[in-house]
Backbone as CSV, one residue per row, in Angstrom:
resi,resn,N_x,N_y,N_z,CA_x,CA_y,CA_z,C_x,C_y,C_z
1,MET,0.818,-1.201,0.000,0.000,0.000,0.000,0.863,1.268,0.000
2,GLU,1.931,1.263,0.766,2.808,2.435,0.830,3.444,2.721,-0.535
3,GLU,3.831,1.674,-1.233,4.414,1.834,-2.574,3.419,2.496,-3.519
4,TRP,2.183,2.070,-3.457,1.127,2.630,-4.298,0.920,4.107,-3.989
5,LYS,0.943,4.467,-2.709,0.744,5.868,-2.306,1.836,6.759,-2.893
6,LYS,3.075,6.283,-2.864,4.185,7.061,-3.424,3.956,7.323,-4.911
7,GLU,3.579,6.281,-5.633,3.317,6.415,-7.068,2.126,7.328,-7.331
8,PHE,1.094,7.199,-6.525,-0.108,8.022,-6.680,0.231,9.504,-6.580
9,TRP,1.057,9.876,-5.642,1.372,11.289,-5.434,2.363,11.831,-6.456
10,LYS,2.951,10.974,-7.273,3.805,11.438,-8.368,2.970,11.970,-9.535
11,ALA,1.769,11.440,-9.699,0.931,11.778,-10.857,0.735,13.276,-11.055
12,PRO,0.386,14.046,-10.030,0.181,15.484,-10.265,1.415,16.192,-10.813
13,THR,2.604,15.728,-10.446,3.809,16.374,-10.961,4.016,16.062,-12.439
14,LEU,3.504,14.929,-12.892,3.623,14.565,-14.300,2.607,15.299,-15.164
15,LEU,1.512,15.710,-14.579,0.425,16.354,-15.308,0.330,17.843,-14.999
16,ASP,1.368,18.414,-14.447,1.358,19.799,-14.002,1.297,20.761,-15.181
17,THR,0.249,21.551,-15.237,0.136,22.561,-16.298,0.297,23.960,-15.726
18,THR,0.981,24.062,-14.593,1.234,25.386,-14.026,2.657,25.845,-14.301
19,ASN,3.547,24.916,-14.588,4.937,25.255,-14.834,5.253,25.087,-16.320
20,PRO,5.479,26.203,-17.016,5.741,26.122,-18.455,7.207,25.876,-18.811
21,ASP,8.038,25.638,-17.815,9.457,25.490,-18.100,9.764,24.098,-18.645
22,ILE,9.753,24.015,-19.957,10.122,22.768,-20.628,11.454,22.973,-21.361
23,SER,12.325,23.758,-20.700,13.631,24.089,-21.279,14.472,22.852,-21.565
24,ALA,14.471,21.893,-20.654,15.260,20.672,-20.870,14.733,19.910,-22.079
25,PHE,13.423,19.857,-22.215,12.785,19.215,-23.369,13.245,19.897,-24.655
26,ARG,13.203,21.216,-24.653,13.626,22.000,-25.822,15.110,21.776,-26.115
27,LYS,15.933,21.854,-25.080,17.382,21.705,-25.233,17.752,20.362,-25.854
28,ASN,16.975,19.348,-25.563,17.223,18.011,-26.104,16.561,17.778,-27.454
29,GLY,16.087,18.854,-28.083,15.513,18.743,-29.422,14.060,18.323,-29.455
30,GLY,13.386,18.386,-28.317,11.991,17.968,-28.242,11.069,18.804,-29.113
31,LYS,10.073,18.164,-29.650,9.013,18.807,-30.432,7.688,18.396,-29.808
32,LEU,6.736,19.310,-29.786,5.461,19.048,-29.136,4.316,19.558,-29.998
33,ILE,3.341,18.691,-30.247,2.101,19.094,-30.908,0.991,18.939,-29.882
34,ILE,0.293,20.041,-29.634,-0.821,20.046,-28.688,-2.110,20.150,-29.480
35,LEU,-3.044,19.256,-29.203,-4.381,19.294,-29.807,-5.400,19.446,-28.694
36,HIS,-6.404,20.265,-28.937,-7.521,20.336,-27.986,-8.789,20.593,-28.780
37,GLY,-9.794,19.804,-28.513,-11.062,19.936,-29.221,-12.017,20.888,-28.541
38,THR,-12.811,21.570,-29.350,-13.791,22.515,-28.805,-14.953,21.812,-28.120
39,ALA,-15.131,20.518,-28.380,-16.240,19.774,-27.772,-15.772,18.889,-26.616
40,ASP,-14.579,19.141,-26.112,-14.048,18.343,-25.007,-14.779,18.705,-23.721
41,ARG,-15.485,17.726,-23.161,-16.225,17.962,-21.916,-15.456,17.447,-20.704
42,VAL,-14.250,16.939,-20.922,-13.440,16.425,-19.825,-12.410,17.461,-19.383
43,LEU,-11.717,18.045,-20.344,-10.699,19.055,-20.056,-11.121,20.386,-20.670
44,ALA,-10.997,21.447,-19.902,-11.404,22.773,-20.374,-10.408,23.315,-21.394
45,LEU,-10.920,23.758,-22.525,-10.087,24.373,-23.559,-9.346,25.580,-22.998
46,SER,-10.007,26.352,-22.161,-9.377,27.554,-21.597,-8.110,27.207,-20.814
47,GLY,-8.080,26.045,-20.166,-6.889,25.625,-19.435,-5.722,25.352,-20.362
48,THR,-5.994,24.740,-21.499,-4.936,24.462,-22.472,-4.439,25.757,-23.101
49,ILE,-5.355,26.665,-23.400,-4.956,27.972,-23.941,-4.098,28.718,-22.927
50,ASP,-4.498,28.707,-21.667,-3.706,29.369,-20.619,-2.309,28.767,-20.523
51,TYR,-2.236,27.444,-20.570,-0.936,26.776,-20.484,-0.062,27.140,-21.682
52,TYR,-0.639,27.143,-22.871,0.112,27.523,-24.064,0.612,28.964,-23.935
53,ASN,-0.246,29.847,-23.440,0.157,31.250,-23.268,1.297,31.389,-22.263
54,LYS,1.367,30.490,-21.296,2.506,30.478,-20.369,3.785,30.097,-21.110
55,PHE,3.674,29.184,-22.070,4.825,28.857,-22.916,5.289,30.098,-23.672
56,VAL,4.331,30.837,-24.228,4.666,32.051,-24.981,5.394,33.041,-24.079
57,GLU,4.888,33.241,-22.871,5.535,34.154,-21.919,6.947,33.679,-21.578
58,LYS,7.121,32.386,-21.421,8.413,31.823,-21.025,9.448,31.890,-22.148
59,PHE,9.054,31.517,-23.357,10.014,31.366,-24.445,9.939,32.458,-25.502
60,GLY,8.812,33.151,-25.611,8.578,34.080,-26.709,7.941,33.329,-27.868
61,GLN,7.094,34.017,-28.639,6.341,33.336,-29.696,7.230,32.737,-30.773
62,ARG,8.190,33.509,-31.272,9.038,32.990,-32.363,9.843,31.762,-31.958
63,PRO,10.561,31.810,-30.833,11.290,30.603,-30.425,10.354,29.419,-30.159
64,LEU,9.188,29.695,-29.591,8.234,28.632,-29.297,7.767,27.944,-30.573
65,ASN,7.571,28.715,-31.633,7.120,28.152,-32.910,8.061,27.074,-33.435
66,ASN,9.312,27.115,-33.016,10.297,26.138,-33.482,10.159,24.763,-32.834
67,PHE,9.421,24.687,-31.703,9.321,23.375,-31.062,7.950,23.040,-30.483
68,VAL,6.990,23.953,-30.553,5.630,23.659,-30.086,4.621,24.165,-31.108
69,LYS,3.669,23.312,-31.463,2.530,23.700,-32.310,1.259,23.351,-31.552
70,PHE,0.319,24.271,-31.547,-0.943,24.089,-30.837,-2.078,24.268,-31.831
71,TYR,-2.976,23.287,-31.867,-4.130,23.320,-32.765,-5.406,23.126,-31.954
72,ILE,-6.405,23.929,-32.256,-7.731,23.735,-31.679,-8.588,23.091,-32.759
73,VAL,-9.181,21.945,-32.421,-9.926,21.153,-33.397,-11.425,21.383,-33.213
74,PRO,-12.082,22.011,-34.212,-13.522,22.271,-34.103,-14.332,20.981,-33.953
75,GLY,-15.189,20.932,-32.945,-16.098,19.805,-32.770,-15.495,18.534,-32.203
76,TYR,-14.203,18.528,-31.984,-13.504,17.345,-31.477,-13.654,17.283,-29.961
77,GLY,-13.955,16.097,-29.456,-14.164,15.939,-28.026,-13.264,14.892,-27.423
78,HIS,-13.686,14.403,-26.301,-12.924,13.404,-25.559,-13.702,12.098,-25.611
79,GLY,-13.534,11.348,-26.661,-14.248,10.086,-26.786,-15.091,10.015,-28.039
80,LYS,-15.870,8.970,-28.147,-16.635,8.695,-29.363,-17.861,9.573,-29.551
81,GLU,-18.274,10.304,-28.523,-19.463,11.139,-28.666,-19.162,12.485,-29.330
82,SER,-17.981,12.649,-29.863,-17.594,13.897,-30.510,-18.440,14.189,-31.737
83,VAL,-18.606,15.461,-32.005,-19.260,15.917,-33.227,-18.333,15.657,-34.412
84,PHE,-17.039,15.709,-34.163,-16.021,15.523,-35.196,-15.023,14.486,-34.690
85,THR,-14.847,13.419,-35.444,-13.893,12.374,-35.085,-12.706,12.488,-36.027
86,MET,-11.630,13.029,-35.521,-10.483,13.365,-36.350,-9.810,12.125,-36.917
87,GLY,-9.672,12.098,-38.232,-9.037,10.985,-38.917,-7.668,11.367,-39.437
88,ARG,-6.812,11.812,-38.557,-5.449,12.153,-38.954,-4.516,11.643,-37.870
89,ASN,-3.424,11.061,-38.273,-2.445,10.567,-37.322,-1.425,11.674,-37.069
90,VAL,-1.666,12.436,-36.026,-0.799,13.570,-35.718,0.562,13.092,-35.214
91,LEU,0.617,11.868,-34.727,1.907,11.305,-34.336,2.827,11.199,-35.555
92,GLN,2.257,10.901,-36.720,3.054,10.886,-37.952,3.542,12.291,-38.288
93,ASP,2.690,13.303,-38.060,3.112,14.689,-38.288,4.276,15.049,-37.372
94,LEU,4.186,14.617,-36.120,5.254,14.877,-35.156,6.541,14.173,-35.582
95,ASP,6.430,12.923,-35.988,7.591,12.165,-36.438,8.235,12.828,-37.653
96,HIS,7.413,13.261,-38.596,7.928,13.937,-39.789,8.681,15.214,-39.404
97,TRP,8.139,15.963,-38.465,8.771,17.192,-37.990,10.147,16.894,-37.389
98,VAL,10.219,15.870,-36.558,11.477,15.514,-35.900,12.501,15.019,-36.922
99,VAL,12.088,14.147,-37.811,13.010,13.526,-38.764,13.431,14.491,-39.867
100,SER,12.466,15.199,-40.453,12.761,16.045,-41.612,13.147,17.470,-41.245
101,LYS,12.872,17.855,-40.001,13.095,19.231,-39.523,12.139,20.229,-40.171
102,GLU,11.092,19.728,-40.856,10.076,20.596,-41.456,8.938,20.788,-40.462
103,GLU,8.734,22.050,-40.046,7.668,22.342,-39.091,6.301,22.104,-39.720
104,PRO,5.395,21.510,-38.966,4.026,21.408,-39.486,3.390,22.795,-39.460
105,GLY,2.630,23.077,-40.456,1.896,24.340,-40.494,0.436,24.052,-40.289
106,ASN,-0.387,24.719,-41.074,-1.812,24.429,-41.024,-2.044,23.047,-41.623
107,LEU,-2.973,22.303,-41.045,-3.240,20.925,-41.454,-4.684,20.787,-41.917
108,VAL,-4.964,19.721,-42.620,-6.346,19.373,-42.976,-6.646,18.034,-42.323
109,VAL,-7.786,17.970,-41.645,-8.205,16.727,-41.003,-9.545,16.300,-41.578
110,THR,-9.727,14.997,-41.697,-11.002,14.481,-42.200,-11.774,13.822,-41.067
111,ASP,-13.079,13.905,-41.178,-13.985,13.387,-40.160,-14.218,11.897,-40.370
112,GLN,-14.102,11.128,-39.308,-14.357,9.689,-39.357,-15.668,9.325,-38.663
113,ASN,-16.412,10.334,-38.218,-17.706,10.114,-37.582,-18.646,9.485,-38.604
114,GLU,-19.352,8.433,-38.227,-20.227,7.709,-39.161,-21.269,8.615,-39.820
115,LYS,-21.779,9.598,-39.109,-22.833,10.465,-39.646,-22.302,11.516,-40.613
116,THR,-21.053,11.887,-40.467,-20.503,12.985,-41.274,-19.169,12.613,-41.915
117,LYS,-18.934,11.340,-42.103,-17.657,10.838,-42.610,-17.263,11.518,-43.921
118,GLY,-15.981,11.890,-44.001,-15.461,12.504,-45.214,-15.390,14.014,-45.161
119,ARG,-16.094,14.611,-44.226,-16.044,16.068,-44.067,-14.600,16.453,-43.753
120,ALA,-14.132,17.545,-44.306,-12.755,17.980,-44.080,-12.736,19.373,-43.460
121,LEU,-11.872,19.539,-42.491,-11.716,20.831,-41.827,-10.240,21.191,-41.742
122,PRO,-9.942,22.476,-41.837,-8.559,22.888,-41.657,-8.243,23.069,-40.171
123,LEU,-7.024,22.787,-39.802,-6.517,23.134,-38.475,-5.466,24.200,-38.683
124,GLN,-5.591,25.273,-37.956,-4.628,26.354,-38.076,-3.811,26.446,-36.796
125,VAL,-2.526,26.729,-36.947,-1.654,26.871,-35.789,-2.195,28.021,-34.936
126,TYR,-2.367,27.758,-33.638,-2.895,28.755,-32.710,-2.012,29.998,-32.689
127,PRO,-2.594,31.189,-32.688,-3.976,31.531,-32.372,-4.927,31.449,-33.562
128,GLY,-4.448,30.878,-34.659,-5.328,30.707,-35.807,-6.471,29.758,-35.502
129,TYR,-7.606,30.048,-36.115,-8.786,29.198,-35.968,-9.619,29.379,-37.223
130,PRO,-9.978,28.279,-37.903,-10.671,28.399,-39.188,-12.022,29.091,-39.077
131,ARG,-12.276,29.953,-40.035,-13.561,30.654,-40.125,-14.179,30.355,-41.488
132,TYR,-15.461,30.071,-41.471,-16.188,29.806,-42.717,-16.210,31.080,-43.547
133,SER,-15.882,30.960,-44.822,-15.817,32.129,-45.704,-17.186,32.673,-46.064
134,GLY,-18.215,31.870,-45.864,-19.568,32.300,-46.218,-20.014,31.786,-47.564
135,ASN,-19.103,31.185,-48.307,-19.420,30.661,-49.638,-18.933,29.236,-49.771
136,GLY,-19.802,28.358,-50.238,-19.381,26.996,-50.528,-19.802,25.980,-49.495
137,ASN,-19.376,24.759,-49.740,-19.729,23.607,-48.928,-18.963,23.631,-47.605
138,VAL,-19.670,23.689,-46.486,-19.031,23.757,-45.170,-18.223,22.503,-44.840
139,ASN,-18.409,21.443,-45.613,-17.675,20.201,-45.385,-16.356,20.136,-46.146
140,SER,-15.995,21.226,-46.807,-14.753,21.297,-47.564,-13.775,22.249,-46.874
141,ALA,-12.594,21.764,-46.554,-11.584,22.586,-45.885,-11.190,23.800,-46.718
142,ALA,-11.329,23.694,-48.030,-10.878,24.756,-48.930,-11.654,26.062,-48.789
143,ILE,-12.853,26.025,-48.237,-13.656,27.254,-48.187,-13.518,27.993,-46.849
144,TYR,-12.621,27.539,-45.998,-12.381,28.229,-44.728,-11.233,29.211,-44.887
145,VAL,-11.299,30.292,-44.143,-10.260,31.317,-44.180,-9.594,31.387,-42.812
146,TYR,-8.455,32.043,-42.786,-7.742,32.199,-41.524,-8.538,33.101,-40.591
147,GLY,-8.702,32.651,-39.384,-9.308,33.451,-38.329,-8.390,33.378,-37.124
148,SER,-8.698,34.138,-36.121,-7.872,34.119,-34.927,-8.735,34.130,-33.687
149,LEU,-8.444,33.249,-32.766,-9.139,33.270,-31.485,-8.602,34.393,-30.611
150,ALA,-7.390,34.838,-30.894,-6.776,35.880,-30.076,-7.484,37.219,-30.232
151,ASN,-7.929,37.530,-31.448,-8.584,38.822,-31.649,-10.049,38.687,-32.047
152,GLY,-10.578,37.484,-31.990,-11.999,37.267,-32.259,-12.408,37.360,-33.710
153,ARG,-11.456,37.306,-34.638,-11.782,37.394,-36.065,-11.580,36.083,-36.775
């Protein structure tokens, strides 16, 4: 029982989103892709945005862009009840970034939800957030324009 208690109390330190100092991770060449869905009912999107903003304060936006990418996924949740079921292997994007040294930019993800399968949406690097242009099929990533959550446009 004592062994279990020790391990249990380690968990909060592993999941700590109050300390943005990931300098050792950066120094060792680490790359990080953060995804958070707008339909996540388990973890608050505002908490992830706050944590990302702490990274910006710690490292500055330009240096941060070299090793952290943050995407907000419209309609994506925590589990199968999502409005949007993302059909993209972001781990492959991360691997490509590490191996090729090519930073991921804006991405296109396709919906795997049975009711809306095939729908495509763009993901924009935060603070970017896709906005419908007002013309065309809403299920096509091509008709979305760059928007920003930072300035509400």
